[in-house]
DRENDO-1510 file (C-alpha; in Angstrom, 1 decimal, always signed):
<recs>
REC; n; res; u; v; w
REC; 1; UNK; +95.3; +104.9; +81.0 .
REC; 2; UNK; +92.5; +105.1; +78.4 .
REC; 3; UNK; +90.8; +108.5; +78.2 .
REC; 4; UNK; +87.5; +109.8; +76.9 .
REC; 5; UNK; +89.6; +111.8; +74.4 .
REC; 6; UNK; +91.0; +108.5; +73.0 .
REC; 7; UNK; +87.5; +107.2; +72.5 .
REC; 8; UNK; +86.5; +110.4; +70.8 .
REC; 9; UNK; +89.5; +110.3; +68.5 .
REC; 10; UNK; +88.7; +106.8; +67.4 .
REC; 11; UNK; +85.0; +107.2; +66.7 .
REC; 12; UNK; +84.3; +110.9; +66.2 .
REC; 13; UNK; +84.4; +110.8; +62.4 .
REC; 14; UNK; +81.8; +108.1; +62.1 .
REC; 15; UNK; +79.7; +109.7; +64.8 .
REC; 16; UNK; +79.8; +113.1; +63.1 .
REC; 17; UNK; +78.9; +111.6; +59.7 .
REC; 18; UNK; +75.9; +109.9; +61.3 .
REC; 19; UNK; +74.6; +112.7; +63.7 .
REC; 20; UNK; +76.5; +115.9; +62.8 .
REC; 21; UNK; +73.5; +117.5; +61.0 .
REC; 22; UNK; +71.3; +117.3; +64.0 .
REC; 23; UNK; +73.9; +117.7; +66.7 .
REC; 24; UNK; +73.3; +120.5; +69.2 .
REC; 25; UNK; +76.1; +123.2; +69.3 .
REC; 26; UNK; +77.0; +122.3; +72.9 .
REC; 27; UNK; +77.7; +118.7; +71.8 .
REC; 28; UNK; +80.0; +119.8; +69.0 .
REC; 29; UNK; +81.8; +122.2; +71.3 .
REC; 30; UNK; +82.3; +119.5; +73.9 .
REC; 31; UNK; +83.8; +117.1; +71.4 .
REC; 32; UNK; +86.2; +119.8; +70.1 .
REC; 33; UNK; +87.2; +120.8; +73.6 .
REC; 34; UNK; +87.9; +117.3; +74.9 .
REC; 35; UNK; +90.0; +116.4; +71.8 .
REC; 36; UNK; +92.0; +119.6; +72.3 .
REC; 37; UNK; +92.4; +119.5; +76.0 .
REC; 38; UNK; +96.0; +119.5; +77.2 .
REC; 39; UNK; +97.4; +119.3; +73.7 .
REC; 40; UNK; +99.4; +121.6; +71.5 .
REC; 41; UNK; +96.1; +122.9; +70.0 .
REC; 42; UNK; +95.5; +125.0; +73.1 .
REC; 43; UNK; +99.1; +125.9; +73.7 .
REC; 44; UNK; +100.7; +126.0; +77.2 .
REC; 45; UNK; +103.2; +127.4; +79.6 .
REC; 46; UNK; +106.8; +126.7; +80.3 .
REC; 47; UNK; +107.6; +126.3; +84.0 .
REC; 48; UNK; +111.1; +126.6; +85.4 .
REC; 49; UNK; +112.4; +125.7; +88.8 .
REC; 50; UNK; +114.1; +128.6; +90.5 .
REC; 51; UNK; +116.5; +126.3; +92.3 .
REC; 52; UNK; +117.8; +123.8; +89.6 .
REC; 53; UNK; +116.4; +125.5; +86.5 .
REC; 54; UNK; +114.6; +122.4; +85.4 .
REC; 55; UNK; +111.9; +123.2; +82.9 .
REC; 56; UNK; +108.5; +121.6; +82.5 .
REC; 57; UNK; +106.0; +122.4; +79.7 .
REC; 58; UNK; +102.3; +122.2; +80.7 .
REC; 59; UNK; +99.5; +122.3; +78.1 .
REC; 60; UNK; +96.4; +124.3; +78.8 .
REC; 61; UNK; +93.1; +122.7; +79.8 .
REC; 62; UNK; +89.9; +123.3; +77.9 .
REC; 63; UNK; +87.9; +124.0; +81.0 .
REC; 64; UNK; +84.8; +122.5; +79.5 .
REC; 65; UNK; +82.5; +121.4; +82.3 .
REC; 66; UNK; +82.0; +117.9; +80.7 .
REC; 67; UNK; +85.7; +117.3; +80.3 .
REC; 68; UNK; +87.1; +114.5; +82.7 .
REC; 69; UNK; +90.6; +116.1; +82.8 .
REC; 70; UNK; +89.6; +119.6; +84.0 .
REC; 71; UNK; +88.2; +121.3; +87.1 .
REC; 72; UNK; +90.6; +120.1; +89.8 .
REC; 73; UNK; +92.0; +123.6; +90.5 .
REC; 74; UNK; +88.6; +125.2; +89.7 .
REC; 75; UNK; +86.9; +123.0; +92.3 .
REC; 76; UNK; +89.4; +123.9; +95.0 .
REC; 77; UNK; +88.9; +127.7; +94.4 .
REC; 78; UNK; +85.1; +127.2; +94.3 .
REC; 79; UNK; +85.1; +125.3; +97.6 .
REC; 80; UNK; +87.3; +128.0; +99.2 .
REC; 81; UNK; +84.7; +130.6; +98.2 .
REC; 82; UNK; +81.9; +128.5; +99.7 .
REC; 83; UNK; +83.7; +128.2; +103.1 .
REC; 84; UNK; +82.4; +131.5; +104.6 .
REC; 85; UNK; +78.8; +130.6; +103.6 .
REC; 86; UNK; +78.7; +127.4; +105.6 .
REC; 87; UNK; +76.4; +126.9; +108.7 .
REC; 88; UNK; +77.5; +125.1; +111.9 .
REC; 89; UNK; +74.8; +122.6; +111.8 .
REC; 90; UNK; +74.1; +119.1; +110.5 .
REC; 91; UNK; +72.8; +118.5; +107.0 .
REC; 92; UNK; +70.5; +116.3; +105.0 .
REC; 93; UNK; +71.0; +114.8; +101.5 .
REC; 94; UNK; +67.8; +114.8; +99.5 .
REC; 95; UNK; +67.5; +113.1; +96.1 .
REC; 96; UNK; +64.5; +113.6; +93.8 .
REC; 97; UNK; +64.2; +111.4; +90.7 .
REC; 98; UNK; +62.0; +112.2; +87.7 .
REC; 99; UNK; +59.6; +109.3; +86.7 .
REC; 100; UNK; +60.4; +107.5; +83.4 .
REC; 101; UNK; +57.2; +108.9; +81.8 .
REC; 102; UNK; +58.6; +112.5; +81.9 .
REC; 103; UNK; +62.2; +111.8; +80.8 .
REC; 104; UNK; +61.5; +112.3; +77.1 .
REC; 105; UNK; +59.9; +115.7; +77.9 .
REC; 106; UNK; +63.0; +116.8; +79.8 .
REC; 107; UNK; +65.4; +115.4; +77.1 .
REC; 108; UNK; +63.6; +117.4; +74.4 .
REC; 109; UNK; +63.2; +120.6; +76.5 .
REC; 110; UNK; +66.4; +120.7; +78.6 .
REC; 111; UNK; +66.7; +124.4; +79.2 .
REC; 112; UNK; +63.2; +124.9; +80.6 .
REC; 113; UNK; +62.7; +121.4; +82.0 .
REC; 114; UNK; +65.8; +121.2; +84.1 .
REC; 115; UNK; +65.4; +124.7; +85.5 .
REC; 116; UNK; +61.8; +124.1; +86.5 .
REC; 117; UNK; +62.7; +120.7; +88.0 .
REC; 118; UNK; +65.3; +122.2; +90.3 .
REC; 119; UNK; +63.0; +125.0; +91.3 .
REC; 120; UNK; +60.1; +122.6; +92.0 .
REC; 121; UNK; +62.4; +120.4; +94.2 .
REC; 122; UNK; +63.8; +123.3; +96.2 .
REC; 123; UNK; +60.4; +125.1; +96.7 .
REC; 124; UNK; +58.8; +121.8; +97.9 .
REC; 125; UNK; +61.5; +121.3; +100.5 .
REC; 126; UNK; +61.3; +124.9; +101.6 .
REC; 127; UNK; +57.5; +124.9; +101.9 .
REC; 128; UNK; +57.4; +121.7; +104.0 .
REC; 129; UNK; +60.3; +122.7; +106.1 .
REC; 130; UNK; +58.5; +125.9; +107.2 .
REC; 131; UNK; +55.8; +123.7; +108.8 .
REC; 132; UNK; +56.4; +123.7; +112.6 .
REC; 133; UNK; +55.7; +120.0; +112.6 .
REC; 134; UNK; +59.0; +119.4; +110.8 .
REC; 135; UNK; +61.5; +122.4; +111.1 .
REC; 136; UNK; +59.6; +125.6; +111.4 .
REC; 137; UNK; +62.0; +127.9; +109.5 .
REC; 138; UNK; +63.6; +128.7; +106.2 .
REC; 139; UNK; +66.3; +126.1; +105.3 .
REC; 140; UNK; +69.2; +126.6; +103.0 .
REC; 141; UNK; +69.4; +124.4; +99.9 .
REC; 142; UNK; +72.2; +123.8; +97.4 .
REC; 143; UNK; +70.7; +121.9; +94.4 .
REC; 144; UNK; +72.8; +120.0; +91.8 .
REC; 145; UNK; +71.4; +118.5; +88.6 .
REC; 146; UNK; +72.6; +115.1; +87.5 .
REC; 147; UNK; +71.3; +113.2; +84.4 .
REC; 148; UNK; +73.1; +109.9; +84.3 .
REC; 149; UNK; +73.4; +106.4; +85.8 .
REC; 150; UNK; +76.6; +104.5; +86.3 .
REC; 151; UNK; +76.1; +103.0; +82.8 .
REC; 152; UNK; +75.6; +106.5; +81.3 .
REC; 153; UNK; +71.8; +105.9; +80.8 .
REC; 154; UNK; +69.5; +109.0; +80.9 .
REC; 155; UNK; +68.2; +109.3; +84.4 .
REC; 156; UNK; +67.6; +113.0; +85.4 .
REC; 157; UNK; +67.5; +113.7; +89.2 .
REC; 158; UNK; +68.3; +116.5; +91.6 .
REC; 159; UNK; +70.7; +116.2; +94.5 .
REC; 160; UNK; +69.9; +118.7; +97.3 .
REC; 161; UNK; +72.1; +119.5; +100.3 .
REC; 162; UNK; +69.7; +120.9; +103.0 .
REC; 163; UNK; +70.6; +122.6; +106.3 .
REC; 164; UNK; +69.5; +120.7; +109.3 .
REC; 165; UNK; +67.4; +123.6; +110.6 .
REC; 166; UNK; +66.0; +126.9; +109.5 .
REC; 167; UNK; +65.7; +130.5; +110.6 .
REC; 168; UNK; +62.4; +132.0; +111.7 .
REC; 169; UNK; +60.5; +134.5; +109.6 .
REC; 170; UNK; +61.6; +137.4; +111.8 .
REC; 171; UNK; +65.2; +136.3; +111.8 .
REC; 172; UNK; +65.4; +136.1; +115.6 .
REC; 173; UNK; +65.5; +132.3; +116.1 .
REC; 174; UNK; +67.1; +129.2; +114.7 .
REC; 175; UNK; +65.0; +126.1; +114.7 .
REC; 176; UNK; +67.1; +122.9; +114.4 .
REC; 177; UNK; +65.7; +119.9; +112.6 .
REC; 178; UNK; +65.6; +116.5; +114.3 .
REC; 179; UNK; +68.8; +114.5; +114.1 .
REC; 180; UNK; +67.6; +111.8; +111.8 .
REC; 181; UNK; +64.4; +113.3; +110.3 .
REC; 182; UNK; +63.9; +116.2; +108.0 .
REC; 183; UNK; +60.6; +115.7; +106.1 .
REC; 184; UNK; +58.2; +112.9; +105.4 .
REC; 185; UNK; +59.0; +111.1; +102.1 .
REC; 186; UNK; +55.5; +110.9; +100.7 .
REC; 187; UNK; +54.6; +114.5; +101.5 .
REC; 188; UNK; +57.8; +115.7; +99.7 .
REC; 189; UNK; +57.2; +113.4; +96.7 .
REC; 190; UNK; +53.7; +114.7; +96.2 .
REC; 191; UNK; +54.7; +118.3; +96.7 .
REC; 192; UNK; +57.5; +118.1; +94.2 .
REC; 193; UNK; +55.2; +116.5; +91.6 .
REC; 194; UNK; +52.5; +119.1; +92.1 .
REC; 195; UNK; +55.1; +122.0; +92.0 .
REC; 196; UNK; +56.7; +120.7; +88.8 .
REC; 197; UNK; +53.4; +120.3; +87.1 .
REC; 198; UNK; +52.2; +123.8; +88.1 .
REC; 199; UNK; +55.5; +125.4; +86.9 .
REC; 200; UNK; +55.3; +123.5; +83.6 .
REC; 201; UNK; +51.6; +124.6; +83.2 .
REC; 202; UNK; +52.7; +128.2; +83.8 .
REC; 203; UNK; +55.7; +128.4; +81.6 .
REC; 204; UNK; +55.4; +125.5; +79.1 .
REC; 205; UNK; +51.7; +124.4; +79.0 .
REC; 206; UNK; +52.5; +122.7; +75.7 .
REC; 207; UNK; +54.5; +120.1; +77.7 .
REC; 208; UNK; +51.6; +119.1; +79.9 .
REC; 209; UNK; +50.0; +115.8; +78.8 .
REC; 210; UNK; +46.8; +115.4; +80.8 .
REC; 211; UNK; +46.9; +111.6; +80.8 .
REC; 212; UNK; +50.6; +111.2; +81.6 .
REC; 213; UNK; +51.0; +108.6; +84.4 .
REC; 214; UNK; +53.7; +110.7; +85.9 .
REC; 215; UNK; +51.1; +113.1; +87.4 .
REC; 216; UNK; +49.4; +110.3; +89.3 .
REC; 217; UNK; +52.2; +107.9; +90.3 .
REC; 218; UNK; +54.4; +108.5; +93.3 .
REC; 219; UNK; +57.8; +110.0; +92.6 .
REC; 220; UNK; +61.0; +108.5; +94.1 .
REC; 221; UNK; +62.5; +110.6; +96.9 .
REC; 222; UNK; +65.5; +109.7; +99.1 .
REC; 223; UNK; +66.3; +111.6; +102.3 .
REC; 224; UNK; +69.3; +110.9; +104.5 .
REC; 225; UNK; +71.3; +112.7; +107.2 .
REC; 226; UNK; +74.6; +113.8; +105.6 .
REC; 227; UNK; +76.9; +114.9; +108.4 .
REC; 228; UNK; +77.8; +117.6; +110.8 .
REC; 229; UNK; +79.4; +121.0; +110.1 .
REC; 230; UNK; +81.6; +122.4; +107.4 .
REC; 231; UNK; +83.4; +119.2; +106.6 .
REC; 232; UNK; +80.1; +117.5; +105.7 .
REC; 233; UNK; +79.3; +120.3; +103.3 .
REC; 234; UNK; +82.7; +120.2; +101.6 .
REC; 235; UNK; +82.5; +116.4; +101.3 .
REC; 236; UNK; +79.1; +116.8; +99.6 .
REC; 237; UNK; +80.3; +119.5; +97.3 .
REC; 238; UNK; +83.4; +117.6; +96.3 .
REC; 239; UNK; +81.4; +114.5; +95.6 .
REC; 240; UNK; +78.5; +116.0; +93.6 .
REC; 241; UNK; +78.9; +119.5; +92.3 .
REC; 242; UNK; +81.7; +119.0; +89.7 .
REC; 243; UNK; +81.0; +115.3; +88.9 .
REC; 244; UNK; +80.6; +114.4; +85.3 .
REC; 245; UNK; +79.0; +111.4; +83.6 .
REC; 246; UNK; +82.1; +109.3; +83.6 .
REC; 247; UNK; +85.8; +109.7; +84.5 .
REC; 248; UNK; +88.8; +108.3; +82.7 .
REC; 249; UNK; +89.4; +105.9; +85.6 .
REC; 250; UNK; +86.3; +104.0; +84.7 .
REC; 251; UNK; +87.3; +103.2; +81.1 .
REC; 252; UNK; +88.6; +99.6; +81.0 .
REC; 253; UNK; +89.2; +98.7; +77.4 .
REC; 254; UNK; +89.1; +100.2; +73.9 .
REC; 255; UNK; +89.3; +98.5; +70.5 .
REC; 256; UNK; +88.4; +99.4; +67.0 .
REC; 257; UNK; +84.7; +98.9; +67.5 .
REC; 258; UNK; +83.8; +98.9; +71.2 .
REC; 259; UNK; +84.4; +100.5; +74.6 .
REC; 260; UNK; +84.3; +98.8; +78.0 .
REC; 261; UNK; +83.5; +100.7; +81.1 .
REC; 262; UNK; +83.2; +99.6; +84.7 .
REC; 263; UNK; +80.3; +100.6; +86.9 .
REC; 264; UNK; +79.0; +99.9; +90.4 .
REC; 265; UNK; +75.9; +97.7; +90.5 .
REC; 266; UNK; +73.5; +99.5; +92.9 .
REC; 267; UNK; +71.9; +96.4; +94.6 .
REC; 268; UNK; +75.0; +94.3; +95.1 .
REC; 269; UNK; +77.4; +97.4; +95.5 .
REC; 270; UNK; +79.9; +95.5; +93.4 .
REC; 271; UNK; +81.9; +96.7; +90.4 .
REC; 272; UNK; +80.9; +95.2; +87.0 .
REC; 273; UNK; +81.8; +95.9; +83.4 .
REC; 274; UNK; +79.7; +97.0; +80.4 .
REC; 275; UNK; +80.8; +96.8; +76.8 .
REC; 276; UNK; +79.2; +98.9; +74.1 .
REC; 277; UNK; +79.8; +100.2; +70.5 .
REC; 278; UNK; +82.0; +103.2; +70.3 .
REC; 279; UNK; +79.2; +105.3; +68.7 .
REC; 280; UNK; +76.8; +104.2; +71.5 .
REC; 281; UNK; +79.4; +105.4; +74.1 .
REC; 282; UNK; +79.6; +108.8; +72.4 .
REC; 283; UNK; +75.8; +109.0; +72.3 .
REC; 284; UNK; +75.4; +108.2; +75.9 .
REC; 285; UNK; +78.2; +110.6; +77.0 .
REC; 286; UNK; +76.9; +113.5; +74.9 .
REC; 287; UNK; +73.3; +113.3; +76.1 .
REC; 288; UNK; +74.5; +114.5; +79.5 .
REC; 289; UNK; +76.1; +117.6; +78.1 .
REC; 290; UNK; +74.0; +120.6; +79.2 .
REC; 291; UNK; +73.0; +123.5; +77.0 .
REC; 292; UNK; +75.3; +126.5; +77.1 .
REC; 293; UNK; +74.5; +128.8; +80.0 .
REC; 294; UNK; +72.4; +126.4; +81.9 .
REC; 295; UNK; +73.4; +126.3; +85.6 .
REC; 296; UNK; +73.6; +122.9; +87.1 .
REC; 297; UNK; +74.2; +124.2; +90.6 .
REC; 298; UNK; +71.6; +126.5; +92.1 .
REC; 299; UNK; +71.0; +128.1; +95.6 .
REC; 300; UNK; +67.6; +128.4; +97.2 .
REC; 301; UNK; +66.1; +129.4; +100.5 .
REC; 302; UNK; +68.6; +130.6; +103.1 .
REC; 303; UNK; +71.4; +130.2; +100.6 .
REC; 304; UNK; +69.8; +132.3; +97.8 .
REC; 305; UNK; +71.9; +135.4; +97.0 .
REC; 306; UNK; +69.0; +137.6; +98.0 .
REC; 307; UNK; +69.0; +136.1; +101.6 .
REC; 308; UNK; +72.6; +136.9; +102.5 .
REC; 309; UNK; +71.5; +139.0; +105.5 .
REC; 310; UNK; +69.4; +136.2; +106.8 .
REC; 311; UNK; +72.2; +133.7; +106.3 .
REC; 312; UNK; +74.6; +135.9; +108.2 .
REC; 313; UNK; +72.0; +136.1; +111.0 .
REC; 314; UNK; +71.7; +132.3; +111.0 .
REC; 315; UNK; +75.4; +131.9; +111.3 .
REC; 316; UNK; +75.5; +134.3; +114.2 .
REC; 317; UNK; +72.7; +132.5; +116.0 .
REC; 318; UNK; +74.4; +129.1; +115.5 .
REC; 319; UNK; +77.7; +130.5; +116.7 .
REC; 320; UNK; +76.1; +132.0; +119.8 .
REC; 321; UNK; +74.3; +128.7; +120.5 .
REC; 322; UNK; +77.6; +126.8; +120.1 .
REC; 323; UNK; +79.6; +129.1; +122.4 .
REC; 324; UNK; +76.9; +129.5; +125.1 .
REC; 325; UNK; +78.2; +127.7; +128.2 .
REC; 326; UNK; +76.0; +125.0; +129.7 .
REC; 327; UNK; +74.3; +126.3; +132.9 .
REC; 328; UNK; +76.0; +124.9; +136.1 .
REC; 329; UNK; +74.2; +124.0; +139.3 .
REC; 330; UNK; +75.4; +127.2; +140.9 .
REC; 331; UNK; +74.2; +129.3; +138.0 .
REC; 332; UNK; +70.8; +127.7; +138.2 .
REC; 333; UNK; +70.6; +128.4; +141.9 .
REC; 334; UNK; +71.6; +132.0; +141.3 .
REC; 335; UNK; +69.0; +132.5; +138.6 .
REC; 336; UNK; +66.3; +131.4; +141.0 .
REC; 337; UNK; +67.3; +134.3; +143.4 .
REC; 338; UNK; +65.4; +137.0; +141.5 .
REC; 339; UNK; +65.6; +139.4; +144.5 .
REC; 340; UNK; +69.4; +139.5; +144.3 .
REC; 341; UNK; +70.5; +141.4; +141.2 .
REC; 342; UNK; +73.7; +140.1; +139.7 .
REC; 343; UNK; +76.7; +142.4; +139.3 .
REC; 344; UNK; +78.2; +142.8; +135.9 .
REC; 345; UNK; +81.6; +141.2; +135.1 .
REC; 346; UNK; +84.7; +143.2; +136.1 .
REC; 347; UNK; +85.9; +145.6; +133.5 .
REC; 348; UNK; +89.5; +146.3; +132.5 .
REC; 349; UNK; +90.7; +149.8; +133.6 .
REC; 350; UNK; +91.2; +152.0; +130.5 .
REC; 351; UNK; +94.6; +153.4; +131.6 .
REC; 352; UNK; +96.3; +150.6; +133.6 .
REC; 353; UNK; +95.9; +147.3; +131.7 .
REC; 354; UNK; +96.6; +145.3; +134.8 .
REC; 355; UNK; +93.7; +146.7; +136.9 .
REC; 356; UNK; +90.0; +146.1; +136.9 .
REC; 357; UNK; +87.2; +148.6; +137.5 .
REC; 358; UNK; +85.3; +147.7; +140.6 .
REC; 359; UNK; +81.6; +148.5; +141.2 .
REC; 360; UNK; +80.7; +150.7; +144.2 .
REC; 361; UNK; +77.3; +151.5; +145.6 .
REC; 362; UNK; +76.1; +155.0; +144.6 .
</recs>
């Protein structure tokens, strides 16, 4: 199988000669890590079977978040840690795409631009979801930043996993969203655009171009119901959170000058191939390497670390709603007899486990 590391080994010298002087430190580090990953450069461990004494030597991984050979074990551990945070409700997948007129701004100001974009997307969803016409409570949001297309072109967008409901301001009630509707598309698109512009004007006013068409055109927003319960969340996380620009499985061919990759054409949903120069492949791959310390996964609303108490209350409300028995006809009849007070359930005797405590008139 052809690997990204093989492409780098073949073309890295020419690429560094052409772009090394202006290359960000994160790009240089990524190249070095991918070339060294699972090789003698990083060393390794010797494993021995305690039954047959067979020995296997395993090289260490680089653990760079852009490396296509890393993160399998890390993903499993991370998913296990997220399990207790999940809510027993349905979810929505929201995708917010940046207009083409703003992409150069984001590419040149990644640290501020990406952070503000994710914040604007999440705050817009939270604000609209609090409207009683839609949800009426504070939803939980897990936002993931992606910057690529299937052909590795620059296309920044934010994937958001949103809970299908929210908790009331006083924490006493859970308001479920409708099964197939979360928020209106146009209202969300306009709110994200306005939020992002306001955040840029506050933190980076130098990036606001008054006549940029991005501030008047409608942004592209996609909203779809994702699934029900914990498994839906895990499927989402596995699919989006640790995804990188391209995996080794999509590399088709490599020669002395070019690289061929396969990609899925969006409209036809069929696999096609794309051939490009080796230096162009490296340029496209490296433009999706994020600056050091920039978090591509962020939590907002009910899933923000500061809202752990509210999230726990939401889990309790959902669990009580799930376990609450449906009222039978007899129960409904009994409830209508308000003049007949109901007796409490029998209680187990504290000494003899087999007996119940009976209620006597005082």
